[in-house]
Structures are given as C-alpha cells and as structure tokens.
C-alpha positions as CSV (number, residue, x, y, z in Angstrom):
1,M,0.0,0.0,0.0
2,S,1.7,3.2,-1.2
3,A,-0.7,5.5,-3.1
4,A,-3.0,8.0,-1.5
5,L,-6.8,7.7,-1.4
6,H,-8.7,9.7,-4.0
7,P,-9.8,12.9,-2.2
8,D,-13.5,12.3,-3.0
9,W,-13.5,8.9,-1.4
10,I,-15.1,8.7,2.1
11,V,-13.0,8.0,5.2
12,P,-15.4,7.3,8.1
13,D,-15.6,10.0,10.7
14,W,-15.7,7.8,13.7
15,P,-13.4,7.3,16.8
16,A,-12.0,4.0,15.7
17,P,-8.6,3.0,17.1
18,P,-5.5,3.6,14.9
19,S,-5.3,-0.1,13.9
20,V,-8.7,0.1,12.1
21,K,-8.5,1.3,8.5
22,A,-11.6,1.9,6.3
23,F,-12.8,3.9,3.4
24,I,-15.7,3.9,0.9
25,T,-15.2,4.7,-2.8
26,T,-17.3,7.0,-4.9
27,R,-17.8,7.4,-8.7
28,A,-14.5,9.4,-8.8
29,G,-11.0,8.2,-9.6
30,G,-11.4,5.5,-12.2
31,V,-11.3,4.7,-15.9
32,S,-14.8,3.2,-16.6
33,A,-17.0,4.9,-19.1
34,G,-20.7,5.5,-19.9
35,P,-23.1,4.5,-17.1
36,Y,-20.2,3.0,-15.1
37,A,-18.1,6.2,-15.1
38,S,-15.7,6.3,-13.6
39,F,-14.6,4.2,-10.6
40,N,-16.6,0.9,-10.8
41,P,-14.6,-1.9,-9.1
42,S,-17.3,-4.6,-9.6
43,P,-16.8,-7.1,-12.4
44,R,-20.3,-8.4,-12.0
45,V,-22.4,-5.5,-13.4
46,G,-21.6,-5.6,-17.2
47,D,-18.7,-3.1,-17.3
48,D,-15.7,-3.5,-19.6
49,P,-13.5,-6.1,-17.9
50,A,-10.3,-4.2,-18.8
51,A,-11.7,-1.0,-17.2
52,V,-12.7,-2.9,-14.1
53,E,-9.3,-4.5,-13.8
54,R,-7.6,-1.1,-14.0
55,N,-10.0,0.2,-11.3
56,L,-9.1,-2.8,-9.1
57,E,-5.4,-2.1,-9.7
58,I,-6.0,1.5,-8.4
59,L,-7.8,0.0,-5.4
60,R,-5.0,-2.5,-4.7
61,S,-2.5,0.4,-4.6
62,V,-4.1,1.7,-1.4
63,L,-4.8,-1.6,0.3
64,P,-2.6,-4.1,2.1
65,A,-4.1,-7.1,0.2
66,D,-6.9,-7.9,-2.3
67,P,-10.3,-7.5,-0.7
68,V,-12.3,-10.6,0.1
69,W,-15.3,-9.9,-2.1
70,L,-18.7,-11.7,-1.6
71,R,-21.5,-12.9,-3.8
72,Q,-24.1,-10.7,-2.2
73,V,-27.7,-12.1,-2.2
74,H,-29.6,-9.8,0.3
75,G,-29.3,-12.4,3.0
76,T,-27.8,-12.8,6.5
77,Q,-24.9,-15.1,5.9
78,V,-21.7,-13.6,7.4
79,V,-18.2,-15.2,6.9
80,D,-14.8,-14.9,8.4
81,A,-12.8,-13.2,5.6
82,A,-9.6,-14.9,6.6
83,S,-11.0,-18.3,5.6
84,A,-13.7,-17.5,3.1
85,A,-13.3,-18.5,-0.6
86,P,-13.6,-15.7,-3.1
87,Y,-17.2,-14.8,-3.9
88,T,-18.7,-16.9,-1.1
89,E,-22.4,-16.3,-1.0
90,A,-22.8,-14.0,1.9
91,D,-23.7,-10.4,2.8
92,G,-21.2,-9.7,5.5
93,S,-17.7,-10.5,6.6
94,V,-15.4,-10.0,9.6
95,A,-11.7,-10.1,10.3
96,H,-9.7,-10.6,13.5
97,V,-6.2,-10.6,12.0
98,R,-4.1,-8.0,10.3
99,H,-4.3,-7.2,6.6
100,I,-7.4,-9.2,5.8
101,V,-9.6,-6.7,3.8
102,C,-13.4,-7.1,4.2
103,G,-15.4,-5.6,1.3
104,V,-18.9,-5.2,0.0
105,W,-20.3,-3.5,-3.1
106,T,-23.4,-1.2,-3.0
107,A,-25.4,1.1,-5.1
108,D,-28.4,2.2,-2.9
109,C,-28.2,-0.5,-0.3
110,M,-26.4,0.6,2.9
111,P,-22.8,-0.6,3.7
112,V,-22.3,-0.8,7.5
113,L,-18.8,-0.9,8.9
114,F,-18.1,-2.3,12.3
115,A,-15.1,-2.1,14.7
116,D,-14.5,-2.8,18.3
117,R,-13.0,-0.1,20.6
118,E,-9.8,-2.0,21.2
119,G,-9.1,-2.5,17.5
120,H,-9.1,-6.3,17.5
121,A,-12.1,-7.0,15.2
122,V,-13.7,-5.4,12.2
123,G,-16.5,-6.2,9.8
124,V,-18.8,-5.0,7.1
125,A,-22.4,-5.7,6.1
126,H,-24.3,-5.2,2.9
127,A,-27.7,-4.0,4.2
128,G,-30.5,-3.3,1.8
129,W,-34.1,-3.4,3.2
130,R,-34.3,-7.2,2.9
131,G,-31.0,-7.8,4.7
132,L,-31.9,-5.3,7.4
133,A,-35.3,-6.8,8.0
134,A,-33.8,-10.3,8.1
135,G,-31.1,-9.4,10.6
136,V,-27.8,-9.0,8.6
137,L,-26.5,-6.4,11.1
138,E,-27.2,-8.7,14.1
139,A,-25.6,-11.6,12.2
140,T,-22.5,-9.5,11.6
141,L,-22.3,-8.5,15.2
142,A,-22.6,-12.1,16.3
143,R,-19.8,-13.2,13.9
144,L,-17.6,-10.3,15.2
145,G,-17.6,-12.0,18.6
146,V,-17.4,-8.8,20.6
147,A,-19.8,-7.5,23.2
148,P,-22.1,-5.0,21.4
149,E,-21.4,-2.2,23.9
150,R,-17.8,-2.4,22.8
151,V,-18.6,-2.1,19.1
152,M,-19.0,1.1,17.0
153,A,-20.8,1.2,13.6
154,Y,-20.6,3.5,10.6
155,L,-23.5,3.9,8.1
156,G,-22.2,4.4,4.6
157,P,-23.9,5.9,1.5
158,A,-27.4,4.6,0.9
159,I,-30.6,5.8,-0.7
160,S,-32.3,8.5,1.4
161,Q,-35.9,8.4,2.7
162,R,-37.0,11.0,0.3
163,A,-36.0,8.9,-2.7
164,F,-36.8,5.4,-1.3
165,E,-40.5,4.7,-2.0
166,V,-41.6,1.2,-1.0
167,G,-44.7,-0.9,-0.7
168,N,-46.6,-2.2,2.3
169,D,-44.6,-5.4,2.2
170,V,-41.5,-3.5,3.3
171,Y,-43.4,-1.6,6.0
172,E,-44.8,-4.8,7.4
173,A,-41.4,-6.6,7.3
174,F,-40.1,-4.1,9.8
175,V,-43.1,-3.0,11.8
176,N,-44.4,-6.6,12.4
177,D,-41.1,-7.3,14.0
178,D,-40.8,-4.0,15.9
179,P,-43.6,-1.5,16.2
180,E,-41.1,1.3,16.8
181,A,-39.9,0.9,13.2
182,A,-43.1,2.7,12.1
183,D,-41.3,5.9,12.9
184,A,-38.9,5.3,10.1
185,F,-41.6,5.4,7.4
186,L,-43.5,8.3,6.0
187,P,-46.7,7.9,4.0
188,G,-46.2,8.2,0.2
189,A,-48.6,7.6,-2.7
190,A,-51.6,5.3,-2.2
191,G,-50.4,2.2,-0.4
192,K,-46.7,3.4,-0.5
193,Y,-44.2,4.6,2.1
194,H,-40.9,6.3,2.1
195,A,-38.4,4.2,4.1
196,D,-35.5,5.6,6.1
197,L,-32.8,3.0,5.9
198,Y,-30.5,5.0,8.2
199,A,-33.2,5.2,10.9
200,L,-34.0,1.5,10.5
201,A,-30.3,0.5,10.9
202,R,-29.9,2.7,13.9
203,L,-33.0,1.2,15.5
204,R,-31.8,-2.3,15.0
205,L,-28.3,-1.6,16.1
206,A,-29.6,0.0,19.3
207,R,-31.8,-2.9,20.0
208,A,-28.8,-5.2,19.5
209,G,-26.8,-3.2,22.1
210,V,-24.6,-1.0,19.9
211,K,-24.5,2.5,21.4
212,E,-22.0,4.2,19.1
213,V,-23.4,4.7,15.5
214,Y,-21.9,7.2,13.1
215,G,-22.4,8.2,9.5
216,G,-25.6,8.5,7.5
217,G,-26.8,11.6,5.7
218,F,-25.8,10.6,2.2
219,C,-28.2,9.9,-0.7
220,T,-27.0,7.7,-3.5
221,Y,-30.1,8.4,-5.6
222,T,-30.0,12.3,-5.6
223,Q,-26.2,12.8,-5.4
224,A,-25.8,11.5,-9.0
225,E,-22.4,13.0,-9.6
226,R,-20.9,11.3,-6.6
227,F,-22.7,7.9,-6.2
228,Y,-24.0,5.0,-8.3
229,S,-27.7,4.2,-7.8
230,F,-29.3,1.1,-9.1
231,R,-32.8,2.5,-8.5
232,R,-32.0,5.6,-10.5
233,D,-30.1,4.2,-13.4
234,R,-30.5,0.3,-13.4
235,V,-27.3,-0.1,-15.5
236,T,-24.6,1.3,-13.2
237,G,-21.5,0.7,-11.2
238,R,-20.9,0.0,-7.6
239,M,-19.2,1.7,-4.6
240,A,-16.8,-0.4,-2.5
241,S,-16.8,-0.3,1.3
242,L,-13.6,-1.7,2.7
243,I,-12.3,-2.2,6.3
244,W,-9.2,-4.0,7.7
245,L,-6.9,-4.2,10.7
246,D,-3.4,-2.6,10.1
C-alpha cells in the first residue's frame, strides 16, 4: 500500500482506534466509461473487464491485500474473511487478524462498517431493506464476537428516505417485528411509504446493544455526480466499502 486515497472517497468520521483502517469509494477516480463512469470496481455488473481491472489495480495500490469480495444475495450469511473462498455467497464478513480486507459493493443498499473499541475486530455488512429486516446487522455483530457495547458502527452511503418509496410489504417486514420501526416510514402515494434505511439501521443496532453509531446523511439516488444508484439508473457501477486491521 503506497498510493493516496482519492480525495473524493469517504473516510469514516468515527473514533475507531488507529489499527482500524476503512474507506468507501465513490464514482470518482477510475477509468470506466458510460453508465459506469468512472470508478466501478465490480466485475459483475456488465462493465468493460479491462476498465474494471484497471480500477481494481488502483484499489489494490491503497490496500494491504486484495479485498475478500462476496457474492451478495440480500441475506444474512456472514463469513470470516480470513478463511472465506472468493465470492462466497454472503452479505457480511469479519476479520480478526491484520491485513485481511473485508469488502462489499453497494449502489443504494447501505454498507455498514463495524469495529471494536480495542481495534481487535472489524466487519462490514451489505444492508438493503431485505437484509436489514432479516437481521444481517445482528448476524455480523454475532460473527464479530465482541460485546455489542464495545462495538461502533458507521453507516455508509445509501438511498435516502425522500428517494426510497416502498410498498406495504417492506413496511410490514419491519413493523411486524418491531412497532417502533413505524417511525422510520413516511406515507407516500396510495399504499406506499418512504423508508429511512438509516433510521431502521440505527434502531436495529440500538436494539442489539450498539451504542455508538456514526455516518448517514448521504443519498446515492439524488447525489448522482458522486454515487452510483441502481434504482435511479439500473445499469450502473458500484461503490466499494472496505475495512481491515493494520
């Protein structure tokens, strides 16, 4: 690792110990073209393979090792990145040893980074509404193996409540499990709601015992110059959220 991070990429503003390293890419800093412009690191969305490989080379230049990528399926499987095969079907990973890079791709779903206060464990989850409702954050916490009150979380770029209209099925998936989740929904068009992924994540993390939650406030849908958005564009790239122990 020798190069500097692109200035547009996001370094979490959280009080993680010095041994915890993390950042989230944006659209800036790469070589992809068209709907994938410019920094798309995902080889699984139809982008030119040569452009993706160049973007991954740029990514490798600021990392201690290749990220352990997952085959994300909006579920709750969480793996130990040190022993997981590449593209294991999972939506979260954790690491307890140095230089194992946990990574997820997103483009409206929420990446959630985890670290313990002592700097001995890190993790990341891919949390769209299905994963949130099913318990992917709780599953990542469990795999982290640290008491929740010793864990901090960072909520990365996701679609905002204003842009995220959902049906009654999404509302019921959360509210049937926890009536307090109703506060994270605003009425939309007939039979529709606007869901606040950030609020839903904070609620579930608090219920799991995590007291320190940072981040939020981005909108992948409306901030089109900075972020990819599947809901907005359908054919698009992905942001990478990465965390490791140094």
